[in-house]
C-alpha positions as CSV (number, residue, x, y, z in Angstrom):
1,M,0.0,0.0,0.0
2,S,1.2,3.5,-0.6
3,A,0.3,7.2,-0.4
4,Q,-1.2,8.5,-3.6
5,I,-1.0,11.9,-5.3
6,I,-3.9,14.1,-4.3
7,R,-5.8,15.6,-7.2
8,R,-6.2,19.3,-7.0
9,Y,-8.9,21.8,-7.9
10,G,-9.5,21.8,-11.7
11,D,-9.1,18.0,-12.1
12,P,-12.4,16.8,-13.7
13,V,-12.6,13.7,-11.4
14,L,-13.3,16.0,-8.5
15,R,-16.5,17.3,-10.2
16,R,-18.1,14.1,-11.3
17,P,-20.3,12.0,-9.1
18,A,-18.4,8.8,-8.3
19,Q,-19.7,5.4,-9.3
20,A,-21.2,3.1,-6.7
21,V,-19.0,0.2,-5.7
22,T,-20.5,-3.2,-6.7
23,V,-17.5,-5.5,-6.3
24,F,-16.0,-5.9,-2.9
25,D,-12.6,-7.5,-3.7
26,A,-8.9,-7.2,-3.2
27,A,-8.8,-4.1,-5.4
28,L,-11.2,-2.3,-3.1
29,H,-9.3,-3.4,0.0
30,A,-6.1,-2.0,-1.6
31,L,-7.9,1.3,-2.4
32,V,-9.0,1.7,1.2
33,A,-5.5,1.0,2.4
34,D,-4.1,3.5,-0.1
35,L,-6.6,6.1,1.1
36,F,-5.5,5.6,4.7
37,D,-1.8,5.8,3.7
38,T,-2.5,9.0,1.8
39,L,-4.5,10.5,4.7
40,D,-1.9,9.5,7.3
41,A,0.7,11.3,5.1
42,A,-1.2,14.6,5.6
43,P,-1.2,15.2,9.3
44,G,-4.1,17.1,10.8
45,R,-6.5,16.1,8.1
46,A,-9.8,14.3,8.8
47,G,-10.7,12.5,5.7
48,L,-10.0,11.6,2.1
49,A,-12.3,10.4,-0.7
50,A,-11.4,8.1,-3.6
51,P,-12.0,10.9,-6.2
52,Q,-9.3,12.9,-4.5
53,V,-6.7,10.3,-5.6
54,G,-8.3,10.0,-9.1
55,V,-10.5,7.0,-8.5
56,A,-14.2,7.6,-9.4
57,A,-15.6,5.3,-6.7
58,R,-17.9,6.1,-3.8
59,V,-15.4,5.4,-1.0
60,F,-13.9,7.5,1.7
61,V,-11.8,7.2,4.9
62,Y,-11.9,9.3,8.0
63,A,-9.7,9.7,11.1
64,T,-10.7,12.1,13.9
65,A,-10.3,12.0,17.6
66,Q,-13.9,10.5,17.6
67,G,-12.9,7.6,15.4
68,R,-11.3,6.1,12.4
69,G,-12.9,4.2,9.6
70,H,-14.1,4.0,6.0
71,V,-17.4,4.0,4.2
72,V,-18.2,2.5,0.8
73,N,-21.2,3.9,-1.1
74,P,-21.9,6.6,1.6
75,Q,-25.2,8.2,1.9
76,V,-26.1,10.9,4.5
77,T,-29.3,9.5,6.0
78,A,-29.9,12.0,8.9
79,R,-28.9,15.5,9.8
80,A,-29.6,17.6,12.9
81,G,-28.6,21.0,14.1
82,V,-26.2,23.5,12.5
83,Q,-22.5,24.3,13.0
84,T,-20.2,26.7,11.2
85,G,-16.5,26.4,11.4
86,D,-13.5,26.7,9.2
87,E,-13.2,23.9,6.6
88,A,-10.3,23.0,4.4
89,C,-9.6,20.4,1.7
90,L,-6.5,18.6,0.5
91,S,-7.6,19.3,-3.1
92,L,-7.7,23.0,-2.3
93,P,-4.4,23.4,-0.4
94,G,-3.9,26.5,1.7
95,L,-7.6,27.6,1.6
96,A,-10.0,27.5,4.6
97,F,-13.4,29.2,4.9
98,P,-16.2,29.1,7.4
99,T,-18.6,26.4,6.1
100,P,-22.0,25.7,7.5
101,R,-22.7,22.0,8.1
102,A,-25.1,19.9,10.1
103,Q,-24.0,19.5,13.8
104,T,-24.8,15.8,13.8
105,V,-25.1,13.4,10.8
106,T,-25.6,9.7,10.2
107,V,-23.9,8.1,7.1
108,T,-24.8,4.7,6.0
109,G,-23.1,2.5,3.5
110,A,-20.9,-0.6,3.6
111,D,-17.4,-1.6,4.7
112,Q,-14.7,-2.9,2.3
113,H,-16.2,-6.4,2.8
114,G,-19.7,-5.4,1.8
115,D,-21.1,-5.5,5.4
116,P,-23.5,-2.7,6.3
117,V,-22.0,0.3,8.1
118,T,-23.6,3.2,10.0
119,V,-21.6,6.0,11.3
120,T,-23.1,8.8,13.4
121,G,-21.0,11.7,14.4
122,S,-21.2,15.2,15.9
123,G,-19.0,18.3,15.6
124,F,-15.8,17.7,13.8
125,L,-16.6,14.1,12.8
126,A,-19.9,15.2,11.4
127,R,-18.1,17.9,9.3
128,A,-15.7,15.3,8.0
129,L,-18.4,12.8,7.1
130,Q,-20.4,15.5,5.2
131,H,-17.3,16.8,3.4
132,E,-16.2,13.3,2.2
133,T,-19.7,12.3,1.1
134,D,-19.8,15.5,-0.9
135,H,-16.6,14.5,-2.6
136,C,-18.3,11.3,-3.7
137,D,-21.1,13.4,-5.2
138,G,-18.6,15.7,-7.1
139,V,-19.1,18.6,-4.7
140,L,-16.3,20.7,-3.1
141,F,-16.8,22.5,0.2
142,V,-16.5,25.9,-1.6
143,D,-19.6,24.9,-3.6
144,T,-21.6,24.9,-0.4
145,L,-20.7,28.5,0.6
146,T,-23.0,31.4,0.2
147,G,-22.8,35.2,0.5
148,D,-19.5,36.9,1.3
149,P,-17.6,33.7,2.3
150,R,-18.5,32.3,-1.2
151,R,-17.2,35.4,-2.9
152,Q,-14.0,35.3,-0.9
153,A,-13.5,31.6,-1.6
154,L,-14.0,32.1,-5.4
155,R,-11.5,34.9,-5.5
156,A,-9.0,32.8,-3.6
157,V,-9.6,29.8,-5.8
158,R,-9.2,31.8,-9.0
159,A,-5.9,33.4,-7.7
160,L,-4.5,30.1,-6.5
161,F,-5.5,27.9,-9.4
162,R,-5.5,30.2,-12.4
163,P,-4.3,28.3,-15.6
164,G,-0.6,28.3,-15.9
165,S,0.1,28.7,-12.2
């Protein structure tokens, strides 16, 4: 297993909804291990989705003080409350903006063996679960912003990721 190159803003794989996983085999096990290796190589980060390493599959890993795990074919099935805090992304390095999210969420899916998984988290874990599920849907956290934070984020993204830079 090995750390993978993280795709950055502008890579089309980040904007396409990922495909549902239908085969739970050694290749999926290797992908989950590679995602963990890549996440562990980026200290302080809470999650990583397969599209961020160029794989268009609905898979993500997470690691917070509240727990560590992975979800295949994630779906947010419950949301409660509201939190706003700075959010960042490995695919948008150096940028962080206040991002509204649900305070508590439940995500359902499967593990790498195909067994059902349900993860419920609050606070930072809830933020990570929502962020990574969004990646599987082709959504970046800056897409969820509104008002002045959205304008600031779009200016920063254009400055950081203008063609040729």
